[in-house]
C-alpha positions in Angstrom: -97.5 16.0 -13.6 -93.7 15.6 -14.0 -93.9 14.5 -17.9 -95.9 17.4 -18.9 -94.3 18.6 -22.1 -91.7 16.1 -21.7 -92.3 13.5 -24.6 -88.8 12.1 -24.3 -89.2 11.3 -20.5 -88.7 7.9 -19.7 -91.8 8.4 -17.3 -93.7 7.7 -20.9 -91.8 3.8 -20.2 -91.8 3.2 -16.6 -95.3 4.5 -16.2 -97.2 4.5 -19.1 -100.7 4.9 -18.3 -100.1 8.9 -18.1 -100.8 8.1 -21.4 -103.9 6.6 -21.4 -107.2 7.7 -20.8 -107.7 9.0 -17.1 -108.4 5.8 -15.0 -107.2 3.1 -16.8 -106.0 0.2 -14.9 -102.3 0.3 -14.4 -102.1 -3.2 -14.8 -104.0 -3.6 -17.8 -102.6 -4.9 -20.9 -102.7 -1.9 -22.6 -100.1 0.1 -20.1 -97.7 -2.8 -20.6 -98.4 -2.2 -24.5 -97.8 1.7 -24.5 -94.7 1.0 -22.8 -93.6 -0.8 -25.6 -94.7 1.5 -28.2 -93.0 4.3 -26.1 -89.8 2.5 -25.6 -89.6 1.6 -29.8 -90.5 5.4 -30.6 -87.6 6.6 -28.4 -85.1 4.1 -29.8 -86.1 4.9 -33.6 -86.0 8.6 -32.8 -82.2 8.3 -31.5 -83.3 9.3 -27.7 -82.0 5.6 -26.9 -79.3 4.2 -28.3 -78.1 1.0 -27.6 -74.3 0.3 -27.0 -73.0 -2.1 -30.2 -70.2 -3.7 -28.0 -70.6 -4.9 -24.1 -69.4 -3.0 -21.5 -69.8 -2.0 -18.0 -70.7 1.4 -17.0 -69.3 3.8 -13.6 -72.4 5.2 -12.0 -71.8 8.1 -9.4 -74.6 9.4 -7.5 -74.1 12.7 -5.6 -76.7 14.2 -3.2 -75.7 17.0 -1.1 -72.2 16.2 0.3 -72.9 12.3 0.1 -71.7 10.5 -3.2 -70.8 7.1 -3.8 -69.6 5.4 -7.3 -70.5 2.0 -8.7 -70.5 -0.2 -12.0 -73.8 -1.1 -13.7 -73.8 -4.6 -14.6 -75.6 -7.4 -16.3 -75.5 -9.8 -13.2 -76.1 -13.5 -14.0 -79.7 -15.1 -12.8 -78.0 -17.9 -11.9 -75.7 -16.2 -9.3 -79.0 -14.6 -8.0 -80.9 -18.0 -8.4 -78.2 -19.8 -6.0 -78.1 -16.9 -3.4 -74.8 -15.8 -4.0 -76.8 -12.4 -5.0 -78.6 -12.4 -1.8 -81.8 -10.8 -0.3 -83.3 -9.9 2.9 -87.1 -9.3 2.1 -90.1 -11.5 0.9 -91.7 -10.3 -2.2 -95.4 -10.1 -3.2 -96.5 -12.1 -5.8 -98.7 -9.3 -7.3 -95.8 -6.7 -7.3 -93.6 -9.7 -8.9 -96.7 -10.3 -11.9 -96.4 -6.5 -12.6 -92.8 -6.6 -13.4 -92.9 -9.7 -15.2 -95.4 -8.3 -17.2 -93.7 -5.1 -17.9 -90.3 -7.1 -18.8 -91.9 -9.4 -21.0 -93.6 -6.7 -23.1 -90.5 -4.3 -23.3 -87.9 -7.7 -23.7 -86.0 -5.7 -21.6 -85.1 -4.3 -17.9 -85.5 -1.1 -17.2 -85.3 -0.3 -13.6 -82.4 -1.6 -12.0 -81.5 -3.5 -8.9 -79.5 -1.8 -6.7 -76.7 -4.0 -4.8 -74.0 -3.7 -2.3 -70.7 -5.4 -2.7 -68.1 -6.1 0.0 -64.9 -4.7 0.8 -62.9 -4.6 -2.6 -60.5 -1.8 -2.6 -59.5 -2.6 -6.3 -62.6 -2.2 -7.5 -62.9 0.5 -5.7 -59.7 2.2 -7.5 -60.9 1.0 -10.9 -64.4 3.0 -11.0 -62.5 5.9 -9.3 -60.0 6.1 -12.6 -63.2 5.5 -14.7 -65.4 7.9 -13.7 -63.2 10.3 -15.3 -63.4 12.7 -17.6 -66.3 13.3 -20.2 -69.2 11.1 -19.4 -72.1 9.3 -21.7 -74.4 10.9 -19.1 -74.7 13.7 -16.7 -78.3 15.0 -14.9 -79.7 16.6 -11.7 -83.2 15.2 -11.0 -85.8 16.6 -9.9 -85.0 15.7 -6.3 -81.6 17.3 -6.6 -79.5 14.3 -7.1 -76.8 14.0 -9.7 -76.8 11.1 -11.9 -73.2 10.5 -13.9 -72.7 7.3 -15.8 -69.1 6.8 -18.0 -68.4 3.5 -20.3 -66.0 1.5 -19.1 -65.1 -0.1 -22.4 -61.2 -1.5 -22.4 -61.2 -5.3 -22.8 -58.2 -5.6 -19.7 -60.1 -3.4 -17.8 -63.9 -5.2 -18.4 -61.8 -8.5 -17.5 -60.4 -7.4 -14.2 -64.0 -6.4 -12.8 -65.5 -9.5 -14.0 -62.9 -11.6 -12.0 -63.2 -9.1 -9.2 -66.7 -9.9 -9.0 -66.2 -13.5 -9.5 -64.0 -13.8 -6.3 -66.5 -12.3 -4.3 -68.1 -14.7 -1.7 -71.7 -12.8 -2.3 -73.5 -9.8 -3.3 -76.0 -8.2 -1.2 -79.4 -6.9 -2.7 -80.2 -3.5 -1.0 -83.1 -2.5 -3.2 -85.0 -4.2 -5.7 -86.3 -7.3 -4.9 -88.8 -7.7 -6.9 -87.0 -6.5 -10.0 -84.6 -9.4 -9.3 -87.3 -12.4 -8.7 -89.1 -11.1 -11.7 -86.0 -11.5 -13.7 -85.5 -14.9 -12.6 -89.0 -15.8 -13.5 -88.5 -14.4 -16.9 -85.4 -16.1 -17.7 -86.7 -19.5 -16.1 -89.8 -19.1 -18.7 -87.2 -18.3 -21.7 -84.9 -20.9 -21.0 -87.9 -23.7 -20.7 -89.0 -22.7 -24.3 -85.7 -22.3 -25.8 -84.7 -25.8 -27.4 -81.4 -24.1 -28.2 -80.6 -21.9 -24.9 -76.9 -21.8 -24.1 -76.8 -19.6 -21.2 -75.7 -16.8 -23.3 -78.8 -15.0 -24.3 -79.6 -11.5 -22.5 -82.5 -13.6 -20.6 -80.1 -14.8 -18.4 -79.0 -11.7 -16.7 -80.5 -8.7 -15.0 -79.7 -5.0 -14.9 -77.8 -4.1 -11.6 -75.9 -1.3 -10.2 -73.0 -2.3 -7.4 -72.0 0.1 -5.2 -69.4 -0.4 -2.3 -71.0 -1.3 0.9 -68.9 1.4 2.9 -70.2 4.0 0.5 -73.9 2.9 0.8 -76.1 5.2 2.9 -79.1 3.7 4.6 -81.5 6.4 6.7 -83.7 6.1 9.6 -87.1 4.6 9.1 -89.1 5.9 11.7 -92.5 4.7 13.0 -95.7 6.9 14.3 -98.8 5.1 16.1 -102.3 6.2 16.3 -103.0 5.5 20.1 -101.1 4.1 23.1 -103.7 1.1 23.5 -105.4 2.8 26.5 -102.6 3.9 28.4 -102.0 7.4 29.6 -98.6 9.1 28.7 -97.6 8.7 32.3 -98.2 5.3 32.0 -96.7 4.4 29.1 -93.3 6.1 30.5 -93.5 3.9 33.5 -94.2 0.5 31.6 -90.8 1.7 29.0 -89.0 2.4 32.0 -89.0 -1.7 32.8 -86.5 -2.0 30.0 -84.9 1.2 28.8 -83.5 4.5 30.6 -86.1 7.0 29.9 -84.5 10.9 29.7 -86.7 14.0 28.8 -84.9 16.1 26.1 -85.2 19.7 25.4 -84.6 19.1 21.9 -85.4 16.6 19.3 -83.6 13.2 19.4 -81.7 11.7 16.7 -80.4 8.6 18.0 -77.1 8.3 17.8 -76.6 4.6 18.5 -77.5 1.4 18.3 -80.1 0.9 21.2 -81.2 4.1 21.2 -84.7 5.5 20.3 -86.3 9.1 20.4 -90.2 9.2 21.3 -92.3 11.9 20.9 -95.6 12.8 22.5 -97.3 15.7 24.5 -95.4 17.9 22.7 -92.4 17.0 24.5 -89.4 14.5 23.2 -87.8 11.7 25.0 -84.5 9.4 24.9 -85.1 5.7 25.4 -82.0 3.7 25.9 -82.3 0.1 26.3 -80.6 -2.1 28.7 -77.4 -3.3 27.1 -78.0 -6.7 27.6 -81.6 -6.7 25.7 -79.5 -5.0 22.6 -76.3 -6.8 22.1 -77.5 -10.2 21.3 -76.2 -13.0 18.4 -79.7 -12.7 16.2 -78.8 -10.9 13.3 -82.4 -10.1 12.9 -83.6 -9.7 16.7 -80.6 -7.1 17.1 -81.8 -4.6 14.9 -83.0 -1.2 16.2 -86.7 -2.1 14.5 -87.0 -5.6 16.0 -85.8 -4.2 19.2 -88.7 -1.6 19.2 -91.2 -4.0 17.9 -90.3 -6.9 20.5 -90.0 -4.5 23.7 -92.2 -1.5 23.0 -94.7 -2.3 19.9 -95.6 -5.5 20.7 -95.8 -5.8 24.5 -97.0 -2.6 25.4 -99.2 -1.4 22.4 -100.3 -4.4 20.8 -98.6 -3.9 17.3 -97.9 -7.0 16.5 -98.2 -7.2 12.5 -96.6 -4.7 11.2 -97.5 -5.4 7.5 -101.3 -5.3 8.3 -101.9 -3.3 11.9 -103.5 0.0 10.9 -102.5 1.7 13.7 -99.0 2.2 12.7 -97.2 4.0 10.0 -93.9 4.8 8.9 -91.8 7.9 7.9 -88.5 8.1 6.0 -85.7 9.5 7.5 -85.6 11.5 4.3 -88.6 13.7 5.3 -87.0 14.6 9.1 -88.0 14.7 12.5 -90.0 17.6 11.9 -92.4 15.1 9.6 -92.9 12.7 13.2 -93.6 16.4 14.9 -96.1 17.1 12.9 -98.1 14.2 12.8 -98.3 13.9 16.3 -98.9 17.7 17.1 -101.9 17.5 14.3 -103.6 14.8 16.4 -103.4 12.2 14.0 -100.9 10.3 15.8 -100.3 9.8 19.5 -96.5 9.4 19.5 -93.5 8.9 17.4 -90.3 7.4 17.4 -87.2 7.8 16.2 -84.8 5.5 15.4 -81.0 4.7 14.8 -80.5 3.4 10.9 -79.7 0.3 10.0 -76.3 -0.5 9.3 -75.2 -2.0 5.6 -73.2 -4.7 7.9 -76.3 -5.3 10.1 -78.4 -6.2 6.4 -75.5 -8.1 5.1 -75.7 -10.3 8.3 -79.4 -11.0 7.9 -78.8 -12.2 4.3 -75.8 -14.2 5.2 -77.9 -16.2 7.8 -80.8 -16.6 4.9 -83.3 -14.7 7.1 -85.3 -11.7 6.4 -86.0 -8.0 7.4 -88.9 -6.7 9.4 -91.0 -4.5 7.5 -89.7 -0.9 6.8 -86.2 -1.5 7.9 -83.9 0.2 5.5 -84.7 3.6 3.5 -81.6 3.9 1.2 -81.0 7.3 -0.2 -80.1 8.8 -3.4 -82.1 6.2 -5.2 -81.1 4.9 -8.8 -83.0 6.8 -12.0 -84.7 4.2 -13.9 -83.9 4.3 -17.8 -80.5 6.1 -17.1 -79.2 2.8 -18.7 -81.3 -0.4 -19.2 -80.6 -4.1 -20.2 -82.5 -5.5 -23.4 -82.8 -9.5 -23.2 -82.1 -10.1 -26.6 
């Protein structure tokens, strides 16, 4: 267990069931109570320290050669509710409920929402300048990602950052839809229960880390299928040729452009290039590569129409590499694998601007934020 021998690991707060008897229901009241107990313990010991004054933080993530620098902020719930902080996914009520119970138990948000902000060169420059000198925190996580945080306390800089965000037409949730939806629910409940509500209370905001959209990295989110719907390899390739140029490849296929796919089956890779007129369409959801694969292959040829419920399909994040696709097919577990070109941040933003929803398993963001590095207390 990752927290073994580590009494100050934040897992004692984010997954407090590790401190309870084996088999404990992770959604039981005892789990949320243990999270609060562990949070109070870390505060009392000085492991977690509350900043005495409001401030922003510059937050840098470094994963291998990739680096991105953003800002930790308490985002306004009303901005989320009015859809200026835009979403692109449906949420599940059970996952929302879990987040609501955790926030209420802790009276804090410990898991940040990952947000992208549009073109803002001045803000980018401010964050570069702020991320110099001695940080408040600098840690390399178990996965090798380096997380570094610098406080931004100068009043003029804080005011300028605020003004720059206020001027943006929208921000975009990349990851954390359940966390933001839960924060909105908590705020609505507390607002209704508070006859002296002013709008300045901590519950009116939620924890977010906003990065420049051009620095963020979405990896491919690939698909593997259990069978070919009764088709032979040759028959399947013949059906694909109706809408794709199909070319055998002596090496693995990592798509290099929109509308290109890799297919692995029978220990052989093929490169699939969709007919251009099918890929270059205006609808922001239909033109996504994940949609093209569903609309022209998974649905009409293989009969896989509901990605959320169909047990014949599984998903492999790009962080695991194409070798994972080969492994799952060669083992006999799966019949075929498809490698996809990653969804672009601009495509995600276009879907959100159109008030539409991305298909399931469209984006895999790396690197990921750390829970507990910065938290937001609600009072």
